C-alpha positions as CSV (number, residue, x, y, z in Angstrom):
1,M,-1.2,2.2,-45.3
2,N,0.7,0.0,-47.7
3,K,2.6,3.0,-49.0
4,F,3.6,3.9,-45.5
5,L,4.9,0.4,-44.8
6,L,6.8,0.4,-48.1
7,L,8.4,3.7,-47.2
8,V,9.4,2.4,-43.7
9,A,10.9,-0.7,-45.3
10,F,12.8,1.4,-47.8
11,M,14.2,3.6,-45.1
12,A,15.3,0.6,-43.0
13,L,17.0,-0.9,-46.1
14,V,18.9,2.4,-46.8
15,A,19.9,2.7,-43.1
16,S,21.2,-0.9,-43.0
17,M,23.2,-0.3,-46.3
18,A,24.9,2.7,-44.8
19,H,25.7,0.7,-41.6
20,A,27.1,-2.1,-43.8
21,D,29.6,0.2,-45.3
22,A,30.7,1.3,-41.8
23,K,31.0,-2.4,-40.7
24,S,33.0,-3.1,-43.8
25,G,35.2,-0.1,-43.1
26,Q,35.7,-1.3,-39.5
27,K,36.9,-4.6,-40.8
28,T,39.2,-3.0,-43.4
29,Y,40.6,-0.7,-40.7
30,L,41.4,-3.5,-38.4
31,K,42.9,-5.7,-41.1
32,S,44.8,-3.1,-43.1
33,F,45.6,-0.1,-40.8
34,K,45.5,-1.0,-37.1
35,A,49.1,-2.3,-37.0
36,S,50.4,0.6,-39.1
37,F,48.6,3.3,-37.1
38,G,49.2,1.7,-33.7
39,M,45.6,2.3,-32.4
40,N,42.5,0.3,-32.1
41,G,39.4,1.3,-34.1
42,T,37.8,3.1,-31.2
43,K,40.7,5.5,-30.8
44,F,41.1,5.9,-34.6
45,A,37.5,6.9,-35.1
46,A,37.6,9.3,-32.1
47,D,40.7,11.0,-33.7
48,H,38.4,13.5,-35.5
49,T,34.8,14.8,-35.5
50,V,32.3,13.6,-38.1
51,A,32.7,16.9,-40.1
52,E,36.5,16.5,-40.0
53,W,36.2,13.0,-41.2
54,E,33.9,14.1,-44.0
55,D,36.5,16.7,-45.1
56,L,39.4,14.1,-44.9
57,F,37.5,11.6,-47.0
58,A,36.2,14.0,-49.6
59,D,37.7,14.0,-53.1
60,G,38.8,10.4,-53.1
61,A,40.1,10.5,-49.5
62,K,43.0,12.8,-50.5
63,G,43.1,14.5,-47.1
64,F,43.0,11.2,-45.2
65,I,45.9,9.8,-47.4
66,K,47.9,13.0,-46.9
67,E,47.4,13.3,-43.1
68,Y,47.8,9.6,-42.2
69,G,50.6,9.1,-44.8
70,D,52.5,11.9,-43.1
71,K,51.8,10.6,-39.6
72,F,52.4,6.9,-40.5
73,P,54.9,6.7,-43.4
74,K,54.9,2.9,-43.4
75,A,51.2,2.9,-44.2
76,V,51.7,4.9,-47.4
77,P,51.9,1.9,-49.7
78,I,48.5,0.7,-48.4
79,L,47.0,4.1,-48.5
80,T,48.0,4.8,-52.1
81,N,47.2,1.3,-53.4
82,P,44.6,1.7,-56.2
83,D,42.9,-1.5,-55.1
84,M,42.3,0.2,-51.7
85,A,40.3,3.2,-53.2
86,D,36.8,1.7,-52.6
87,K,37.8,0.3,-49.2
88,L,39.0,3.7,-48.1
89,Q,35.5,5.0,-48.7
90,D,34.2,2.3,-46.4
91,V,36.9,3.2,-43.8
92,G,35.6,6.8,-44.1
93,D,32.0,5.6,-43.5
94,F,33.3,3.8,-40.4
95,A,35.2,6.9,-39.2
96,K,32.2,9.1,-39.8
97,E,29.8,6.7,-38.1
98,Y,32.0,6.7,-34.9
99,G,33.6,10.1,-35.0
100,S,34.4,11.8,-31.7
101,D,31.2,13.8,-31.7
102,S,28.9,11.1,-33.1
103,G,27.8,9.6,-29.8
104,N,28.5,6.1,-31.2
105,V,31.1,3.7,-30.0
106,P,32.4,0.9,-32.2
107,S,32.7,-2.6,-30.8
108,C,36.3,-3.0,-32.0
109,G,38.2,-1.7,-29.0
């Protein structure tokens, strides 16, 4: 029984850690990209499916930087800033958590 409770607690911790990255990504999106992209977080996340977001954020978010840099040239300095690399992964977690086919809706309308 104790092992079961430990396993449940561990799974809850892992799930909350993953959600924390999505929450951090939501904050980063709203602070750093909302004005440049001209869309709220809900519309941004619904821009692609979860699988599409996974592809865009693979390999250091190269696909995301390319696609959104081409769409929104004034965002390129932010997208390519080396200090933004870790935060981009959090933005990716946010986008994947709330992708168009995820069934989830962020609270950042």
